[in-house]
PDB file of N, CA, C and O in Angstrom:
ATOM      1  N   MET A   1      92.800 118.689  90.765  1.00  0.00           N
ATOM      2  CA  MET A   1      92.627 118.409  92.171  1.00  0.00           C
ATOM      3  C   MET A   1      91.293 117.692  92.436  1.00  0.00           C
ATOM      4  O   MET A   1      91.216 116.770  93.248  1.00  0.00           O
ATOM      5  N   GLN A   2      90.247 118.143  91.730  1.00  0.00           N
ATOM      6  CA  GLN A   2      88.941 117.511  91.919  1.00  0.00           C
ATOM      7  C   GLN A   2      88.973 116.042  91.503  1.00  0.00           C
ATOM      8  O   GLN A   2      88.327 115.196  92.122  1.00  0.00           O
ATOM      9  N   GLY A   3      89.734 115.749  90.445  1.00  0.00           N
ATOM     10  CA  GLY A   3      89.839 114.363  89.987  1.00  0.00           C
ATOM     11  C   GLY A   3      90.470 113.471  91.037  1.00  0.00           C
ATOM     12  O   GLY A   3      90.020 112.346  91.252  1.00  0.00           O
ATOM     13  N   LEU A   4      91.514 113.966  91.694  1.00  0.00           N
ATOM     14  CA  LEU A   4      92.153 113.183  92.753  1.00  0.00           C
ATOM     15  C   LEU A   4      91.196 112.929  93.913  1.00  0.00           C
ATOM     16  O   LEU A   4      91.148 111.830  94.466  1.00  0.00           O
ATOM     17  N   ILE A   5      90.447 113.945  94.267  1.00  0.00           N
ATOM     18  CA  ILE A   5      89.475 113.789  95.358  1.00  0.00           C
ATOM     19  C   ILE A   5      88.432 112.746  94.985  1.00  0.00           C
ATOM     20  O   ILE A   5      88.069 111.905  95.807  1.00  0.00           O
ATOM     21  N   LEU A   6      87.948 112.798  93.744  1.00  0.00           N
ATOM     22  CA  LEU A   6      86.948 111.819  93.311  1.00  0.00           C
ATOM     23  C   LEU A   6      87.513 110.400  93.287  1.00  0.00           C
ATOM     24  O   LEU A   6      86.824 109.456  93.674  1.00  0.00           O
ATOM     25  N   VAL A   7      88.749 110.241  92.840  1.00  0.00           N
ATOM     26  CA  VAL A   7      89.378 108.916  92.824  1.00  0.00           C
ATOM     27  C   VAL A   7      89.537 108.386  94.247  1.00  0.00           C
ATOM     28  O   VAL A   7      89.243 107.221  94.515  1.00  0.00           O
ATOM     29  N   LEU A   8      90.001 109.240  95.158  1.00  0.00           N
ATOM     30  CA  LEU A   8      90.162 108.810  96.550  1.00  0.00           C
ATOM     31  C   LEU A   8      88.819 108.450  97.183  1.00  0.00           C
ATOM     32  O   LEU A   8      88.724 107.484  97.939  1.00  0.00           O
ATOM     33  N   MET A   9      87.787 109.225  96.873  1.00  0.00           N
ATOM     34  CA  MET A   9      86.455 108.894  97.393  1.00  0.00           C
ATOM     35  C   MET A   9      85.978 107.556  96.834  1.00  0.00           C
ATOM     36  O   MET A   9      85.397 106.747  97.557  1.00  0.00           O
ATOM     37  N   SER A  10      86.223 107.329  95.557  1.00  0.00           N
ATOM     38  CA  SER A  10      85.822 106.070  94.937  1.00  0.00           C
ATOM     39  C   SER A  10      86.525 104.886  95.588  1.00  0.00           C
ATOM     40  O   SER A  10      85.902 103.865  95.878  1.00  0.00           O
ATOM     41  N   LEU A  11      87.824 105.034  95.816  1.00  0.00           N
ATOM     42  CA  LEU A  11      88.569 103.956  96.472  1.00  0.00           C
ATOM     43  C   LEU A  11      88.066 103.724  97.896  1.00  0.00           C
ATOM     44  O   LEU A  11      87.969 102.582  98.345  1.00  0.00           O
ATOM     45  N   GLY A  12      87.752 104.793  98.596  1.00  0.00           N
ATOM     46  CA  GLY A  12      87.213 104.654  99.951  1.00  0.00           C
ATOM     47  C   GLY A  12      85.890 103.918  99.968  1.00  0.00           C
ATOM     48  O   GLY A  12      85.681 103.024 100.787  1.00  0.00           O
ATOM     49  N   PHE A  13      84.984 104.296  99.055  1.00  0.00           N
ATOM     50  CA  PHE A  13      83.689 103.622  99.000  1.00  0.00           C
ATOM     51  C   PHE A  13      83.829 102.173  98.553  1.00  0.00           C
ATOM     52  O   PHE A  13      83.088 101.306  99.017  1.00  0.00           O
ATOM     53  N   ASP A  14      84.779 101.901  97.649  1.00  0.00           N
ATOM     54  CA  ASP A  14      85.034 100.510  97.261  1.00  0.00           C
ATOM     55  C   ASP A  14      85.463  99.683  98.467  1.00  0.00           C
ATOM     56  O   ASP A  14      85.013  98.551  98.642  1.00  0.00           O
ATOM     57  N   GLY A  15      86.333 100.250  99.295  1.00  0.00           N
ATOM     58  CA  GLY A  15      86.763  99.547 100.497  1.00  0.00           C
ATOM     59  C   GLY A  15      85.620  99.303 101.463  1.00  0.00           C
ATOM     60  O   GLY A  15      85.522  98.228 102.056  1.00  0.00           O
ATOM     61  N   LEU A  16      84.754 100.295 101.626  1.00  0.00           N
ATOM     62  CA  LEU A  16      83.608 100.135 102.530  1.00  0.00           C
ATOM     63  C   LEU A  16      82.621  99.097 102.015  1.00  0.00           C
ATOM     64  O   LEU A  16      82.141  98.263 102.783  1.00  0.00           O
ATOM     65  N   THR A  17      82.318  99.142 100.732  1.00  0.00           N
ATOM     66  CA  THR A  17      81.354  98.185 100.200  1.00  0.00           C
ATOM     67  C   THR A  17      81.920  96.767 100.184  1.00  0.00           C
ATOM     68  O   THR A  17      81.182  95.805 100.397  1.00  0.00           O
ATOM     69  N   GLN A  18      83.219  96.630  99.933  1.00  0.00           N
ATOM     70  CA  GLN A  18      83.811  95.289  99.935  1.00  0.00           C
ATOM     71  C   GLN A  18      83.753  94.668 101.317  1.00  0.00           C
ATOM     72  O   GLN A  18      83.487  93.473 101.450  1.00  0.00           O
ATOM     73  N   THR A  19      84.001  95.465 102.350  1.00  0.00           N
ATOM     74  CA  THR A  19      83.930  94.953 103.713  1.00  0.00           C
ATOM     75  C   THR A  19      82.518  94.480 104.030  1.00  0.00           C
ATOM     76  O   THR A  19      82.330  93.400 104.590  1.00  0.00           O
ATOM     77  N   GLN A  20      81.538  95.283 103.675  1.00  0.00           N
ATOM     78  CA  GLN A  20      80.147  94.900 103.931  1.00  0.00           C
ATOM     79  C   GLN A  20      79.752  93.684 103.103  1.00  0.00           C
ATOM     80  O   GLN A  20      79.029  92.812 103.586  1.00  0.00           O
ATOM     81  N   THR A  21      80.219  93.618 101.867  1.00  0.00           N
ATOM     82  CA  THR A  21      79.922  92.467 101.014  1.00  0.00           C
ATOM     83  C   THR A  21      80.497  91.188 101.617  1.00  0.00           C
ATOM     84  O   THR A  21      79.832  90.153 101.637  1.00  0.00           O
ATOM     85  N   ASP A  22      81.727  91.262 102.106  1.00  0.00           N
ATOM     86  CA  ASP A  22      82.332  90.088 102.752  1.00  0.00           C
ATOM     87  C   ASP A  22      81.519  89.637 103.958  1.00  0.00           C
ATOM     88  O   ASP A  22      81.315  88.439 104.157  1.00  0.00           O
ATOM     89  N   LYS A  23      81.054  90.583 104.761  1.00  0.00           N
ATOM     90  CA  LYS A  23      80.232  90.240 105.928  1.00  0.00           C
ATOM     91  C   LYS A  23      78.934  89.569 105.497  1.00  0.00           C
ATOM     92  O   LYS A  23      78.515  88.577 106.093  1.00  0.00           O
ATOM     93  N   ASN A  24      78.298  90.111 104.461  1.00  0.00           N
ATOM     94  CA  ASN A  24      77.039  89.530 103.982  1.00  0.00           C
ATOM     95  C   ASN A  24      77.249  88.110 103.460  1.00  0.00           C
ATOM     96  O   ASN A  24      76.427  87.228 103.705  1.00  0.00           O
ATOM     97  N   HIS A  25      78.334  87.894 102.750  1.00  0.00           N
ATOM     98  CA  HIS A  25      78.591  86.557 102.204  1.00  0.00           C
ATOM     99  C   HIS A  25      78.869  85.546 103.311  1.00  0.00           C
ATOM    100  O   HIS A  25      78.458  84.389 103.210  1.00  0.00           O
ATOM    101  N   LYS A  26      79.554  85.966 104.357  1.00  0.00           N
ATOM    102  CA  LYS A  26      79.825  85.043 105.466  1.00  0.00           C
ATOM    103  C   LYS A  26      78.552  84.727 106.234  1.00  0.00           C
ATOM    104  O   LYS A  26      78.344  83.589 106.653  1.00  0.00           O
ATOM    105  N   GLU A  27      77.693  85.737 106.423  1.00  0.00           N
ATOM    106  CA  GLU A  27      76.448  85.513 107.162  1.00  0.00           C
ATOM    107  C   GLU A  27      75.510  84.585 106.408  1.00  0.00           C
ATOM    108  O   GLU A  27      74.817  83.769 107.017  1.00  0.00           O
ATOM    109  N   LYS A  28      75.484  84.707 105.073  1.00  0.00           N
ATOM    110  CA  LYS A  28      74.549  83.911 104.275  1.00  0.00           C
ATOM    111  C   LYS A  28      75.210  82.702 103.638  1.00  0.00           C
ATOM    112  O   LYS A  28      74.611  82.030 102.799  1.00  0.00           O
ATOM    113  N   SER A  29      76.447  82.426 104.036  1.00  0.00           N
ATOM    114  CA  SER A  29      77.202  81.260 103.558  1.00  0.00           C
ATOM    115  C   SER A  29      77.336  81.237 102.044  1.00  0.00           C
ATOM    116  O   SER A  29      77.284  80.172 101.429  1.00  0.00           O
ATOM    117  N   ARG A  30      77.506  82.397 101.450  1.00  0.00           N
ATOM    118  CA  ARG A  30      77.762  82.470 100.009  1.00  0.00           C
ATOM    119  C   ARG A  30      79.243  82.727  99.825  1.00  0.00           C
ATOM    120  O   ARG A  30      79.820  83.572 100.509  1.00  0.00           O
ATOM    121  N   ASP A  31      79.849  82.017  98.920  1.00  0.00           N
ATOM    122  CA  ASP A  31      81.269  82.208  98.709  1.00  0.00           C
ATOM    123  C   ASP A  31      81.577  82.854  97.365  1.00  0.00           C
ATOM    124  O   ASP A  31      82.714  82.800  96.898  1.00  0.00           O
ATOM    125  N   PHE A  32      80.582  83.459  96.744  1.00  0.00           N
ATOM    126  CA  PHE A  32      80.829  84.169  95.496  1.00  0.00           C
ATOM    127  C   PHE A  32      79.991  85.438  95.469  1.00  0.00           C
ATOM    128  O   PHE A  32      78.960  85.531  96.135  1.00  0.00           O
ATOM    129  N   ALA A  33      80.444  86.410  94.692  1.00  0.00           N
ATOM    130  CA  ALA A  33      79.795  87.724  94.687  1.00  0.00           C
ATOM    131  C   ALA A  33      79.158  88.052  93.336  1.00  0.00           C
ATOM    132  O   ALA A  33      78.799  89.204  93.094  1.00  0.00           O
ATOM    133  N   TYR A  34      79.010  87.070  92.460  1.00  0.00           N
ATOM    134  CA  TYR A  34      78.519  87.364  91.116  1.00  0.00           C
ATOM    135  C   TYR A  34      77.119  87.956  91.074  1.00  0.00           C
ATOM    136  O   TYR A  34      76.898  88.878  90.288  1.00  0.00           O
ATOM    137  N   PRO A  35      76.161  87.489  91.866  1.00  0.00           N
ATOM    138  CA  PRO A  35      74.837  88.117  91.793  1.00  0.00           C
ATOM    139  C   PRO A  35      74.849  89.602  92.169  1.00  0.00           C
ATOM    140  O   PRO A  35      74.187  90.409  91.517  1.00  0.00           O
ATOM    141  N   SER A  36      75.591  89.965  93.208  1.00  0.00           N
ATOM    142  CA  SER A  36      75.633  91.377  93.586  1.00  0.00           C
ATOM    143  C   SER A  36      76.422  92.196  92.565  1.00  0.00           C
ATOM    144  O   SER A  36      76.085  93.351  92.306  1.00  0.00           O
ATOM    145  N   MET A  37      77.464  91.610  91.987  1.00  0.00           N
ATOM    146  CA  MET A  37      78.210  92.316  90.951  1.00  0.00           C
ATOM    147  C   MET A  37      77.330  92.558  89.730  1.00  0.00           C
ATOM    148  O   MET A  37      77.365  93.641  89.144  1.00  0.00           O
ATOM    149  N   PHE A  38      76.545  91.563  89.346  1.00  0.00           N
ATOM    150  CA  PHE A  38      75.641  91.713  88.210  1.00  0.00           C
ATOM    151  C   PHE A  38      74.618  92.806  88.478  1.00  0.00           C
ATOM    152  O   PHE A  38      74.358  93.643  87.614  1.00  0.00           O
ATOM    153  N   THR A  39      74.036  92.800  89.676  1.00  0.00           N
ATOM    154  CA  THR A  39      73.034  93.807  90.021  1.00  0.00           C
ATOM    155  C   THR A  39      73.635  95.206  90.003  1.00  0.00           C
ATOM    156  O   THR A  39      73.031  96.132  89.462  1.00  0.00           O
ATOM    157  N   ASN A  40      74.819  95.368  90.591  1.00  0.00           N
ATOM    158  CA  ASN A  40      75.475  96.680  90.587  1.00  0.00           C
ATOM    159  C   ASN A  40      75.772  97.162  89.170  1.00  0.00           C
ATOM    160  O   ASN A  40      75.549  98.328  88.846  1.00  0.00           O
ATOM    161  N   ASN A  41      76.270  96.269  88.334  1.00  0.00           N
ATOM    162  CA  ASN A  41      76.583  96.657  86.954  1.00  0.00           C
ATOM    163  C   ASN A  41      75.331  96.982  86.159  1.00  0.00           C
ATOM    164  O   ASN A  41      75.339  97.902  85.341  1.00  0.00           O
ATOM    165  N   LEU A  42      74.256  96.237  86.387  1.00  0.00           N
ATOM    166  CA  LEU A  42      73.010  96.505  85.681  1.00  0.00           C
ATOM    167  C   LEU A  42      72.434  97.858  86.076  1.00  0.00           C
ATOM    168  O   LEU A  42      71.979  98.617  85.219  1.00  0.00           O
ATOM    169  N   ILE A  43      72.451  98.161  87.362  1.00  0.00           N
ATOM    170  CA  ILE A  43      71.972  99.462  87.829  1.00  0.00           C
ATOM    171  C   ILE A  43      72.848 100.581  87.265  1.00  0.00           C
ATOM    172  O   ILE A  43      72.339 101.619  86.840  1.00  0.00           O
ATOM    173  N   GLY A  44      74.161 100.370  87.262  1.00  0.00           N
ATOM    174  CA  GLY A  44      75.078 101.356  86.690  1.00  0.00           C
ATOM    175  C   GLY A  44      74.822 101.592  85.213  1.00  0.00           C
ATOM    176  O   GLY A  44      74.886 102.726  84.738  1.00  0.00           O
ATOM    177  N   LEU A  45      74.531 100.516  84.488  1.00  0.00           N
ATOM    178  CA  LEU A  45      74.233 100.636  83.063  1.00  0.00           C
ATOM    179  C   LEU A  45      72.992 101.493  82.842  1.00  0.00           C
ATOM    180  O   LEU A  45      73.000 102.397  82.007  1.00  0.00           O
ATOM    181  N   PHE A  46      71.929 101.212  83.587  1.00  0.00           N
ATOM    182  CA  PHE A  46      70.691 101.981  83.422  1.00  0.00           C
ATOM    183  C   PHE A  46      70.865 103.433  83.840  1.00  0.00           C
ATOM    184  O   PHE A  46      70.355 104.332  83.172  1.00  0.00           O
ATOM    185  N   LEU A  47      71.575 103.676  84.933  1.00  0.00           N
ATOM    186  CA  LEU A  47      71.800 105.057  85.366  1.00  0.00           C
ATOM    187  C   LEU A  47      72.663 105.825  84.368  1.00  0.00           C
ATOM    188  O   LEU A  47      72.392 106.990  84.079  1.00  0.00           O
ATOM    189  N   SER A  48      73.696 105.179  83.845  1.00  0.00           N
ATOM    190  CA  SER A  48      74.538 105.834  82.842  1.00  0.00           C
ATOM    191  C   SER A  48      73.733 106.152  81.581  1.00  0.00           C
ATOM    192  O   SER A  48      73.860 107.235  81.010  1.00  0.00           O
ATOM    193  N   GLY A  49      72.915 105.210  81.162  1.00  0.00           N
ATOM    194  CA  GLY A  49      72.070 105.444  79.993  1.00  0.00           C
ATOM    195  C   GLY A  49      71.083 106.583  80.215  1.00  0.00           C
ATOM    196  O   GLY A  49      70.851 107.403  79.327  1.00  0.00           O
ATOM    197  N   ALA A  50      70.504 106.622  81.414  1.00  0.00           N
ATOM    198  CA  ALA A  50      69.559 107.700  81.727  1.00  0.00           C
ATOM    199  C   ALA A  50      70.263 109.056  81.761  1.00  0.00           C
ATOM    200  O   ALA A  50      69.732 110.046  81.258  1.00  0.00           O
ATOM    201  N   MET A  51      71.455 109.099  82.352  1.00  0.00           N
ATOM    202  CA  MET A  51      72.189 110.374  82.409  1.00  0.00           C
ATOM    203  C   MET A  51      72.611 110.823  81.016  1.00  0.00           C
ATOM    204  O   MET A  51      72.533 112.011  80.701  1.00  0.00           O
ATOM    205  N   TYR A  52      73.060 109.886  80.177  1.00  0.00           N
ATOM    206  CA  TYR A  52      73.438 110.264  78.815  1.00  0.00           C
ATOM    207  C   TYR A  52      72.226 110.762  78.043  1.00  0.00           C
ATOM    208  O   TYR A  52      72.299 111.782  77.357  1.00  0.00           O
ATOM    209  N   THR A  53      71.112 110.047  78.154  1.00  0.00           N
ATOM    210  CA  THR A  53      69.898 110.449  77.448  1.00  0.00           C
ATOM    211  C   THR A  53      69.440 111.827  77.900  1.00  0.00           C
ATOM    212  O   THR A  53      69.063 112.656  77.072  1.00  0.00           O
ATOM    213  N   PHE A  54      69.468 112.080  79.198  1.00  0.00           N
ATOM    214  CA  PHE A  54      69.083 113.390  79.724  1.00  0.00           C
ATOM    215  C   PHE A  54      69.993 114.474  79.155  1.00  0.00           C
ATOM    216  O   PHE A  54      69.511 115.527  78.738  1.00  0.00           O
ATOM    217  N   GLY A  55      71.296 114.232  79.134  1.00  0.00           N
ATOM    218  CA  GLY A  55      72.226 115.212  78.582  1.00  0.00           C
ATOM    219  C   GLY A  55      72.036 115.417  77.094  1.00  0.00           C
ATOM    220  O   GLY A  55      72.123 116.543  76.605  1.00  0.00           O
ATOM    221  N   ALA A  56      71.777 114.344  76.371  1.00  0.00           N
ATOM    222  CA  ALA A  56      71.578 114.446  74.927  1.00  0.00           C
ATOM    223  C   ALA A  56      70.317 115.229  74.601  1.00  0.00           C
ATOM    224  O   ALA A  56      70.294 116.000  73.641  1.00  0.00           O
ATOM    225  N   VAL A  57      69.269 115.036  75.394  1.00  0.00           N
ATOM    226  CA  VAL A  57      67.993 115.717  75.129  1.00  0.00           C
ATOM    227  C   VAL A  57      68.050 117.178  75.569  1.00  0.00           C
ATOM    228  O   VAL A  57      67.617 118.063  74.830  1.00  0.00           O
ATOM    229  N   THR A  58      68.574 117.436  76.752  1.00  0.00           N
ATOM    230  CA  THR A  58      68.527 118.801  77.273  1.00  0.00           C
ATOM    231  C   THR A  58      69.648 119.693  76.747  1.00  0.00           C
ATOM    232  O   THR A  58      69.455 120.901  76.610  1.00  0.00           O
ATOM    233  N   GLU A  59      70.815 119.122  76.450  1.00  0.00           N
ATOM    234  CA  GLU A  59      71.946 119.949  76.035  1.00  0.00           C
ATOM    235  C   GLU A  59      72.377 119.702  74.590  1.00  0.00           C
ATOM    236  O   GLU A  59      73.315 120.340  74.113  1.00  0.00           O
ATOM    237  N   GLY A  60      71.715 118.798  73.896  1.00  0.00           N
ATOM    238  CA  GLY A  60      72.061 118.522  72.503  1.00  0.00           C
ATOM    239  C   GLY A  60      73.407 117.836  72.337  1.00  0.00           C
ATOM    240  O   GLY A  60      74.134 118.126  71.387  1.00  0.00           O
ATOM    241  N   ASP A  61      73.747 116.940  73.236  1.00  0.00           N
ATOM    242  CA  ASP A  61      75.028 116.236  73.184  1.00  0.00           C
ATOM    243  C   ASP A  61      75.040 115.282  71.995  1.00  0.00           C
ATOM    244  O   ASP A  61      74.116 114.487  71.821  1.00  0.00           O
ATOM    245  N   ASP A  62      76.092 115.363  71.176  1.00  0.00           N
ATOM    246  CA  ASP A  62      76.194 114.500  69.998  1.00  0.00           C
ATOM    247  C   ASP A  62      77.355 113.507  70.103  1.00  0.00           C
ATOM    248  O   ASP A  62      77.909 113.087  69.087  1.00  0.00           O
ATOM    249  N   THR A  63      77.716 113.139  71.319  1.00  0.00           N
ATOM    250  CA  THR A  63      78.856 112.251  71.543  1.00  0.00           C
ATOM    251  C   THR A  63      78.678 110.915  70.822  1.00  0.00           C
ATOM    252  O   THR A  63      79.611 110.432  70.180  1.00  0.00           O
ATOM    253  N   LEU A  64      77.516 110.324  70.920  1.00  0.00           N
ATOM    254  CA  LEU A  64      77.287 109.016  70.297  1.00  0.00           C
ATOM    255  C   LEU A  64      77.476 109.081  68.786  1.00  0.00           C
ATOM    256  O   LEU A  64      78.086 108.184  68.204  1.00  0.00           O
ATOM    257  N   GLN A  65      76.966 110.125  68.143  1.00  0.00           N
ATOM    258  CA  GLN A  65      77.127 110.259  66.690  1.00  0.00           C
ATOM    259  C   GLN A  65      78.603 110.436  66.323  1.00  0.00           C
ATOM    260  O   GLN A  65      79.056 109.882  65.322  1.00  0.00           O
ATOM    261  N   ARG A  66      79.364 111.205  67.126  1.00  0.00           N
ATOM    262  CA  ARG A  66      80.780 111.394  66.839  1.00  0.00           C
ATOM    263  C   ARG A  66      81.555 110.092  66.992  1.00  0.00           C
ATOM    264  O   ARG A  66      82.457 109.815  66.201  1.00  0.00           O
ATOM    265  N   ILE A  67      81.218 109.292  67.992  1.00  0.00           N
ATOM    266  CA  ILE A  67      81.915 108.019  68.199  1.00  0.00           C
ATOM    267  C   ILE A  67      81.610 107.047  67.066  1.00  0.00           C
ATOM    268  O   ILE A  67      82.515 106.401  66.537  1.00  0.00           O
ATOM    269  N   ILE A  68      80.347 106.944  66.698  1.00  0.00           N
ATOM    270  CA  ILE A  68      79.963 105.997  65.642  1.00  0.00           C
ATOM    271  C   ILE A  68      80.517 106.416  64.292  1.00  0.00           C
ATOM    272  O   ILE A  68      80.857 105.554  63.482  1.00  0.00           O
ATOM    273  N   SER A  69      80.620 107.718  64.022  1.00  0.00           N
ATOM    274  CA  SER A  69      81.072 108.180  62.711  1.00  0.00           C
ATOM    275  C   SER A  69      82.594 108.076  62.527  1.00  0.00           C
ATOM    276  O   SER A  69      83.081 108.187  61.402  1.00  0.00           O
ATOM    277  N   SER A  70      83.344 107.867  63.605  1.00  0.00           N
ATOM    278  CA  SER A  70      84.800 107.764  63.497  1.00  0.00           C
ATOM    279  C   SER A  70      85.252 106.359  63.886  1.00  0.00           C
ATOM    280  O   SER A  70      85.158 105.984  65.055  1.00  0.00           O
ATOM    281  N   PRO A  71      85.741 105.578  62.920  1.00  0.00           N
ATOM    282  CA  PRO A  71      86.182 104.211  63.231  1.00  0.00           C
ATOM    283  C   PRO A  71      87.309 104.156  64.261  1.00  0.00           C
ATOM    284  O   PRO A  71      87.365 103.228  65.068  1.00  0.00           O
ATOM    285  N   ASP A  72      88.208 105.145  64.240  1.00  0.00           N
ATOM    286  CA  ASP A  72      89.313 105.157  65.198  1.00  0.00           C
ATOM    287  C   ASP A  72      88.809 105.354  66.626  1.00  0.00           C
ATOM    288  O   ASP A  72      89.226 104.647  67.543  1.00  0.00           O
ATOM    289  N   ILE A  73      87.920 106.307  66.802  1.00  0.00           N
ATOM    290  CA  ILE A  73      87.380 106.573  68.136  1.00  0.00           C
ATOM    291  C   ILE A  73      86.539 105.389  68.606  1.00  0.00           C
ATOM    292  O   ILE A  73      86.605 105.005  69.774  1.00  0.00           O
ATOM    293  N   LEU A  74      85.748 104.809  67.702  1.00  0.00           N
ATOM    294  CA  LEU A  74      84.926 103.660  68.057  1.00  0.00           C
ATOM    295  C   LEU A  74      85.805 102.491  68.507  1.00  0.00           C
ATOM    296  O   LEU A  74      85.495 101.829  69.497  1.00  0.00           O
ATOM    297  N   ALA A  75      86.892 102.237  67.789  1.00  0.00           N
ATOM    298  CA  ALA A  75      87.795 101.140  68.157  1.00  0.00           C
ATOM    299  C   ALA A  75      88.416 101.397  69.533  1.00  0.00           C
ATOM    300  O   ALA A  75      88.521 100.476  70.343  1.00  0.00           O
ATOM    301  N   GLU A  76      88.826 102.632  69.802  1.00  0.00           N
ATOM    302  CA  GLU A  76      89.395 102.951  71.106  1.00  0.00           C
ATOM    303  C   GLU A  76      88.373 102.767  72.229  1.00  0.00           C
ATOM    304  O   GLU A  76      88.713 102.265  73.300  1.00  0.00           O
ATOM    305  N   CYS A  77      87.134 103.168  71.990  1.00  0.00           N
ATOM    306  CA  CYS A  77      86.090 103.000  73.011  1.00  0.00           C
ATOM    307  C   CYS A  77      85.823 101.523  73.289  1.00  0.00           C
ATOM    308  O   CYS A  77      85.637 101.127  74.439  1.00  0.00           O
ATOM    309  N   VAL A  78      85.805 100.713  72.232  1.00  0.00           N
ATOM    310  CA  VAL A  78      85.589  99.276  72.414  1.00  0.00           C
ATOM    311  C   VAL A  78      86.743  98.658  73.187  1.00  0.00           C
ATOM    312  O   VAL A  78      86.526  97.834  74.076  1.00  0.00           O
ATOM    313  N   ILE A  79      87.972  99.050  72.854  1.00  0.00           N
ATOM    314  CA  ILE A  79      89.146  98.511  73.558  1.00  0.00           C
ATOM    315  C   ILE A  79      89.106  98.912  75.031  1.00  0.00           C
ATOM    316  O   ILE A  79      89.359  98.080  75.903  1.00  0.00           O
ATOM    317  N   TRP A  80      88.791 100.172  75.318  1.00  0.00           N
ATOM    318  CA  TRP A  80      88.700 100.625  76.716  1.00  0.00           C
ATOM    319  C   TRP A  80      87.605  99.868  77.452  1.00  0.00           C
ATOM    320  O   TRP A  80      87.783  99.478  78.606  1.00  0.00           O
ATOM    321  N   GLY A  81      86.473  99.659  76.789  1.00  0.00           N
ATOM    322  CA  GLY A  81      85.388  98.924  77.426  1.00  0.00           C
ATOM    323  C   GLY A  81      85.759  97.489  77.723  1.00  0.00           C
ATOM    324  O   GLY A  81      85.455  96.979  78.801  1.00  0.00           O
ATOM    325  N   LEU A  82      86.418  96.825  76.773  1.00  0.00           N
ATOM    326  CA  LEU A  82      86.841  95.445  77.010  1.00  0.00           C
ATOM    327  C   LEU A  82      87.889  95.367  78.103  1.00  0.00           C
ATOM    328  O   LEU A  82      87.847  94.468  78.944  1.00  0.00           O
ATOM    329  N   ALA A  83      88.840  96.315  78.099  1.00  0.00           N
ATOM    330  CA  ALA A  83      89.869  96.319  79.130  1.00  0.00           C
ATOM    331  C   ALA A  83      89.253  96.548  80.507  1.00  0.00           C
ATOM    332  O   ALA A  83      89.666  95.928  81.487  1.00  0.00           O
ATOM    333  N   GLY A  84      88.271  97.431  80.577  1.00  0.00           N
ATOM    334  CA  GLY A  84      87.609  97.691  81.863  1.00  0.00           C
ATOM    335  C   GLY A  84      86.813  96.494  82.351  1.00  0.00           C
ATOM    336  O   GLY A  84      86.783  96.215  83.550  1.00  0.00           O
ATOM    337  N   SER A  85      86.168  95.785  81.435  1.00  0.00           N
ATOM    338  CA  SER A  85      85.370  94.637  81.862  1.00  0.00           C
ATOM    339  C   SER A  85      86.247  93.457  82.271  1.00  0.00           C
ATOM    340  O   SER A  85      85.884  92.703  83.173  1.00  0.00           O
ATOM    341  N   VAL A  86      87.385  93.291  81.624  1.00  0.00           N
ATOM    342  CA  VAL A  86      88.289  92.206  81.982  1.00  0.00           C
ATOM    343  C   VAL A  86      89.023  92.534  83.287  1.00  0.00           C
ATOM    344  O   VAL A  86      89.231  91.665  84.133  1.00  0.00           O
ATOM    345  N   GLY A  87      89.409  93.800  83.429  1.00  0.00           N
ATOM    346  CA  GLY A  87      90.162  94.217  84.613  1.00  0.00           C
ATOM    347  C   GLY A  87      89.310  94.219  85.835  1.00  0.00           C
ATOM    348  O   GLY A  87      89.788  94.546  86.921  1.00  0.00           O
TER     349      GLY A  87
END
């Protein structure tokens, strides 16, 4: 149930941010969103890295070692990452 709530919240926030992004682009006469997409992804990358590092240091998380040590899991993670970036 919590997963559904989180997905619905994510979709709602995506709708809100897209509306605001469209307004900003029309006001500033920009017809592309690549700079804001790059900034959002860069911030997400740093925050994800910080959260993983915090978890690895405080809780002894060994997820990265398990992924790197298993070629099957590593291949699946790469495929998911590529599919997410293309999609």
